[in-house]
C-alpha positions as CSV (number, residue, x, y, z in Angstrom):
1,M,0.0,-14.0,-7.6
2,D,1.3,-14.1,-4.1
3,F,5.0,-14.0,-3.3
4,A,6.7,-15.3,-0.1
5,F,8.9,-13.0,2.0
6,V,10.3,-13.3,5.4
7,C,10.0,-10.4,8.0
8,W,13.3,-8.9,9.0
9,N,12.1,-8.4,12.6
10,C,10.3,-11.7,13.6
11,E,11.2,-14.0,10.6
12,A,7.6,-14.8,10.0
13,D,6.6,-15.9,6.5
14,N,4.5,-13.3,4.7
15,N,2.6,-13.5,1.4
16,V,2.5,-10.3,-0.6
17,W,0.1,-10.0,-3.6
18,G,1.7,-9.0,-6.8
19,K,-0.4,-7.3,-9.5
20,P,0.2,-8.4,-13.1
21,R,1.8,-5.7,-15.2
22,G,0.2,-5.3,-18.6
23,F,-0.2,-8.3,-21.0
24,W,2.9,-10.2,-19.8
25,T,1.9,-12.5,-16.9
26,E,5.5,-13.1,-15.8
27,L,5.9,-9.4,-14.8
28,Y,4.4,-8.3,-11.5
29,E,4.2,-5.1,-9.5
30,L,4.6,-5.3,-5.8
31,P,4.3,-2.5,-3.1
32,D,7.6,-1.0,-2.1
33,E,6.8,-1.6,1.6
34,W,4.5,-4.0,3.4
35,D,3.6,-4.7,7.0
36,C,4.2,-8.1,8.7
37,W,1.0,-9.9,9.7
38,W,2.6,-11.1,12.9
39,C,4.6,-8.2,14.4
40,E,3.4,-5.4,12.2
41,A,7.0,-4.3,11.4
42,T,7.4,-2.4,8.1
43,N,9.4,-4.4,5.5
44,T,10.9,-3.3,2.2
45,T,10.3,-5.5,-0.9
46,P,13.6,-6.8,-2.1
47,P,14.6,-6.6,-5.8
48,P,13.4,-9.5,-8.1
49,P,13.5,-12.4,-8.7
50,W,10.8,-13.3,-6.1
51,T,9.7,-16.7,-4.8
52,P,6.0,-17.5,-5.6
53,A,4.1,-18.5,-2.5
54,A,2.9,-22.1,-2.3
């Protein structure tokens, strides 16, 4: 499932893929850091809850 985050540097919307953890589909594992697709700044994943991407 993709989750929506905003870049701290350029405020671009980014979708980060979350891998399901185990049997429970409501628990997801996301990377600790990800790079913005627009400005390539490194962002830190905030603590849950996360907003699913539309």
